[in-house]
N, C-alpha and C positions, 0 to 999 in steps of 0.2 A: 504493499499499500504506499502510496507516496506521502510525503509529509506536507501539511498544509499550512503554509504560513500567512497569516494575516497581519500586516503592518498598520496599525489602527490609529486614528485621530492625528494622521500626518499632517503637516503645516503646509499644504498644497491649496492655493486658492488664487483666483484672480484679483487685483488690487481692488479692495472695495470703494464704492463710489464716493463714500464720505471723506475719503483722504486723497482723491485723485488730483486735487488742486493743491496739495501740500508741496511746497518747493522741492523736498528731497525726492518726491514722486514724480513731479513734472520734469525735473532735470534728467531723469533717466527713462521717462516714457516715450516710446516710439511706436505709434499705433500700428504701423505695419509689421513689427518685429514682435513674434510670439513671446521670446524670452523676456521682454521688457514689461510684458502684461502681468507677469506673476508676482505676487508679493513676496518681498525677500528682506528679511530683517537687516541684512547686511547693508542694504541700499535704503531702506525705509524706516529705520528704526526710530528716528525722532517722531515721524508721521504716525507710528503705531502705537504709541505711548497710551492713547485713550481708547484703543480698541478693546473690546470685550474678549477676555481670555488670551490677550496678547502674548503671554508667555508660550503658548503652544503653536502659534502662528507664524507664518513667513520664514519657515524653514526647510525649503526644498533640497537644501544640501544633504539633510539627514536621509531623506528617501532616497536621493541620488546614490550615496555610499551603501545604504543597505541592499539596493537593488543590484548594484555592481558586485558586491560580495556574494549574495544569494545567487543571482543568475550564472556567475562564473564557478560556481561550487561543482565538485565532482558530483554531489548528489543531483543537481540539476542537469549536468550534462549525460546522467546516466537515465534520465527520463523519471527520476522519483521525487521530484518537488513541485509544488503548486503555490503560486504566491498571489496574494490579493493586496491591493492598496486601498485603505480606508481613510477618507479626508476628514479633516475638523468639522466640515460641513456635511458629514454623513453620505458623501458619495463613495461607491465602491467601484473599483476597476480590476478587472481579470488581466493579469499579464501574461502574455503568451511566453513559455519557457524558452522560446527560440529567438525571442527579440534580443537585439544587439543594442544595448543601452550605451549612448554616447558617452565616452570618457570625459569629453569637454563640458563643463558645467553649464555654460550658456546654451549649448546645443540640448542638452537635457531639459533645461528650462524651457526652451522652445518647444520640445515634444510635450512637456506636461502643460504648456499654456494651450497649446493646439487641443490636446486631449480634453481639457476643462471646457473649452469652446464647443468642440464638435462631439464629445463624448466617445467616439471609437477612433482608432487610428487603423486604416486598412491601406497596405502597400501592395501592388501588384496581386491583388485578390486574396491576400493573407491579412487576417486580423491580427495585429500585434498588441493592441490594448482594446478592451472592450468594457463599456460601462454595464454594471450589473444593476438590474432593477430591485427595488426593495432595500431592506435595512440588513444589518449583520445577522439578526435572528433568522431572516429569511434565507440568507445564504448558508447559514450553518445547520438549521433544523433538517433539510433534506439528507443530510451526510450520514449515513447509517453507521451505527457502531462505532460512535466517535467518541474520543477523549479530549475535551478542551482544557488546554493548560495556558494560563495567563502568567506572563513573565514579568516580575516586579521585584525590586530590591526589599519591598515590605513582606514578601512572599516566605514560605517555608524553605530553608536552605537545602538543596539538594547536592551532595558532593560527589556522586557518581553518576555516569551516564546509565549505569544499571538499574538506578532508582528512578529514572526519567522514562527511558523506553524499553519495552519488553521485547527481547529477541523473538522473531518468528511469530509476532503478536498479529493478529488480523485487525486490529482496531485502526481507525483512522484517526490519526494524531493532529489536532488542529493547534498550532502554537500562536499565540497571540501576543503581539510585542508593540510597545507604544512607539510611535515614530515622531514624537516631539521632544523639545528640548528640556523643559522643566514641567512640574506638576504631576499629577496623579491620573489615573484611568478615571474617566467619567463613570457615573452610576450605570449609565447604558451599557459599558463595557464590563464593569465588575458584575453585573447581574448575569452575564453569559456564562459564568462558571465559578464554582467554589474553590477551584484549583489554583491557588495564588502561588507561585513559584518563584524562588531566587535561585541562580546558579552562582552566586559568588557572595562573599561577605563585603565586597566592595560595590559601589554604584557603577554600572557598566554603560556605555553608549550603546546605542540601539545596534549598530553594526558589529559590535563585538559580541552583543547578545546572540545575534542572528548567526554569526560565525561559529558561536560554541555549540548553540542547538543543532545546527546542520552537521557539524562534526559528530557530535554525541550520536546522532540519528544514523550517520553514515557508519559508525563503529558498531553501533548495535545491531544494524542490519548488514554488516559486512559489504559495504558499498564504496568503501574507499578506493 
């Protein structure tokens, strides 16, 4: 069974209308350039201060690094990884495991900007990114025999991969990881599972968590 990763509450959104006239936004905004339409804390920090939940917003770089790590893993190359991206505004996108994510950050931002505007990315009749209808519950419920794992530094510490993924298990493991810089999971995310798990005594960046989880799964299922 493939490992299913859902990167949740990612700071991916188009620049909100209420700050588009702010100097730091107008200075970088180029209407015909998709990458400039994306909210980015590095460029729009001063304009974002009054946005609700601003500490979780404007961080496309986190999603970028996470996707590069996940899609470049042996697990994905062997056809044993499924990954979804969920945004701070509850949009969900199905990422084709064969997509080649640009290493260049601005090109990645352009891809995400276009995705948020158009919903799907289709190139040469191949769907690379597609928007999923409904919410996270709608996405997860149809997955049979699933075990949902929420990864957080506030969870119960797991010291061995053997305690996380059972070898030769028929379960569909769903790993939920926060794609934001600061803060905690929302109540909606926490309601998805009681399995709140930590994999280190230290707070880890999302891409480090993804790397560890994927490696644990590869070892447990002999997929290195």
